[in-house]
C-alpha positions in Angstrom: 41.2 -8.6 -11.2 38.8 -9.9 -8.7 38.4 -13.2 -8.2 35.3 -15.1 -8.9 33.8 -18.0 -6.6 33.9 -21.1 -8.5 31.8 -24.3 -7.7 34.6 -26.7 -6.9 32.2 -29.8 -7.6 29.5 -29.9 -10.1 26.5 -31.0 -7.7 24.4 -34.7 -8.4 20.5 -33.8 -8.3 19.8 -36.5 -6.3 22.2 -35.3 -3.5 21.3 -33.8 -0.2 23.6 -30.8 -1.2 21.0 -30.0 -4.3 17.8 -31.0 -2.1 18.6 -28.5 0.6 19.4 -25.6 -1.8 16.0 -26.6 -3.9 14.4 -26.2 -0.6 15.7 -22.7 0.1 14.9 -21.4 -3.1 11.4 -23.0 -2.3 11.2 -21.4 0.9 12.3 -17.8 -1.0 9.5 -18.4 -3.4 7.1 -19.1 -1.0 7.9 -16.2 1.4 7.8 -13.8 -1.6 4.1 -14.7 -2.8 3.3 -14.8 0.8 4.8 -11.3 1.5 3.0 -10.5 -1.6 -0.4 -11.4 -1.1 -0.3 -9.9 2.3 0.7 -6.3 0.8 -2.2 -6.9 -2.0 -4.6 -7.2 0.8 -3.3 -4.2 2.7 -3.9 -2.2 -0.3 -7.1 -3.0 -1.1 -8.1 -2.2 2.4 -6.5 1.1 2.8 -8.0 1.9 -0.5 -11.6 1.1 0.7 -11.2 2.8 4.2 -10.2 5.8 2.2 -13.2 5.9 0.4 -15.1 5.5 3.2 -13.3 8.4 4.6 -13.5 10.8 1.7 -17.5 9.7 1.9 -17.6 10.9 6.0 -15.0 13.1 6.0 -15.8 17.3 5.6 -14.2 19.5 2.8 -12.5 22.5 4.0 -13.3 24.4 1.1 -14.5 27.7 1.6 -17.4 26.9 -0.6 -18.3 24.3 1.1 -18.1 26.1 4.4 -20.7 28.6 3.2 -23.3 26.1 1.6 -23.3 23.7 4.9 -27.4 23.3 5.1 -27.1 21.2 2.1 -28.2 17.1 2.9 -24.9 16.0 1.8 -22.6 18.1 4.7 -25.0 17.1 6.7 -24.2 13.6 6.4 -20.6 14.5 6.4 -20.9 16.0 9.6 -22.3 13.4 11.7 -20.9 12.2 14.7 -22.1 8.5 13.7 -24.2 6.8 11.3 -27.4 4.5 11.2 -27.5 1.0 10.0 -29.3 2.4 7.2 -27.2 5.2 6.4 -24.1 2.7 6.4 -26.1 0.4 3.8 -26.5 3.3 2.1 -22.7 4.5 2.1 -22.6 0.1 1.0 -24.2 0.7 -2.6 -22.9 4.1 -3.1 -19.3 2.3 -3.0 -20.7 -0.6 -5.4 -21.2 2.4 -8.1 -17.7 3.6 -7.7 -16.6 2.5 -10.8 -19.1 3.5 -12.7 -17.9 6.6 -14.6 -14.7 4.9 -15.4 -16.7 2.3 -16.8 -18.5 4.7 -18.9 -15.8 6.2 -20.3 -14.4 2.7 -21.3 -17.8 1.8 -22.8 -17.6 5.4 -24.7 -14.2 4.7 -26.3 -15.3 0.9 -26.9 -18.4 2.7 -29.0 -15.9 5.0 -30.6 -13.4 2.6 -31.8 -15.7 -0.5 -33.2 -13.7 -3.1 -31.5 -15.1 -5.9 -30.0 -12.5 -6.5 -27.7 -10.3 -2.7 -27.0 -7.2 -1.9 -24.7 -9.4 -1.4 -21.8 -10.5 -5.1 -21.8 -8.4 -6.2 -19.0 -9.4 -2.9 -16.7 -12.9 -3.7 -17.1 -12.7 -7.4 -16.8 -10.9 -6.5 -13.3 -13.3 -3.9 -12.2 -16.3 -6.6 -12.8 -14.1 -9.2 -11.1 -13.9 -6.7 -7.7 -17.5 -5.6 -8.1 -18.9 -9.4 -8.0 -16.6 -10.2 -4.8 -17.7 -6.9 -3.0 -21.4 -7.7 -3.7 -21.1 -11.5 -3.3 -19.2 -10.9 0.6 -21.5 -8.4 1.4 -24.7 -11.0 0.3 -22.7 -13.8 2.3 -20.3 -13.4 5.0 -20.6 -9.1 5.4 -18.5 -7.0 3.4 -15.8 -5.4 6.2 -15.8 -1.5 6.4 -14.7 1.0 9.0 -17.4 1.0 12.2 -19.4 3.9 11.6 -21.9 3.1 14.3 -18.9 3.7 16.9 -18.3 7.6 17.4 -14.5 7.5 18.4 -13.8 5.2 15.1 -15.5 7.8 13.1 -13.8 10.7 14.6 -10.7 8.1 14.6 -11.4 7.5 10.8 -11.6 10.8 9.8 -8.2 12.3 11.4 -6.7 9.2 9.6 -4.1 10.2 7.2 -3.6 6.7 5.1 -0.7 6.1 7.3 -0.7 2.2 7.1 0.5 2.1 10.6 -2.0 3.4 12.0 -5.0 0.7 10.1 -5.3 -1.4 13.2 -6.7 1.4 15.1 -9.3 1.4 13.0 -11.9 -1.0 14.0 -13.5 -3.1 10.9 -17.2 -3.9 11.3 -18.9 -7.0 8.6 -22.1 -5.8 7.2 -24.2 -7.7 5.4 -26.9 -7.2 3.6 -30.5 -7.2 4.8 
């Protein structure tokens, strides 16, 4: 039989040992919360960078190569972007959830429920958009610096690795 380690003594709640154990547990919990917050921030940043990369990257599909004259593909082939184009991209970024919200509204109308099963997702989308718009209007929304040709090239070549995020320069953009 394996030996089971037992506490030889019961620890008094006000003892130094109890305070030390409580402090260690508090430190572990605080460290775990901090780590979780950092991971969430990095995931949000990665999703934002991937969205902007998708908007400026040229597709490698055969059909896209043939129809290179349309305005969108010319936009994606640019080396760097002007401030007006960046503000247009940010406005497009704010409408990235429109399809999902439309599907949720359609499902709500079919079910005739006041609070549907997608209520929490709808609320999280609305909170995200509200915070992004508030950031854009006040301190500036941090996006990849698309005015710098080298940074645009780095973003286009980025494959989503977390260890390469620091190579992409971010620039806060305020609403005019």
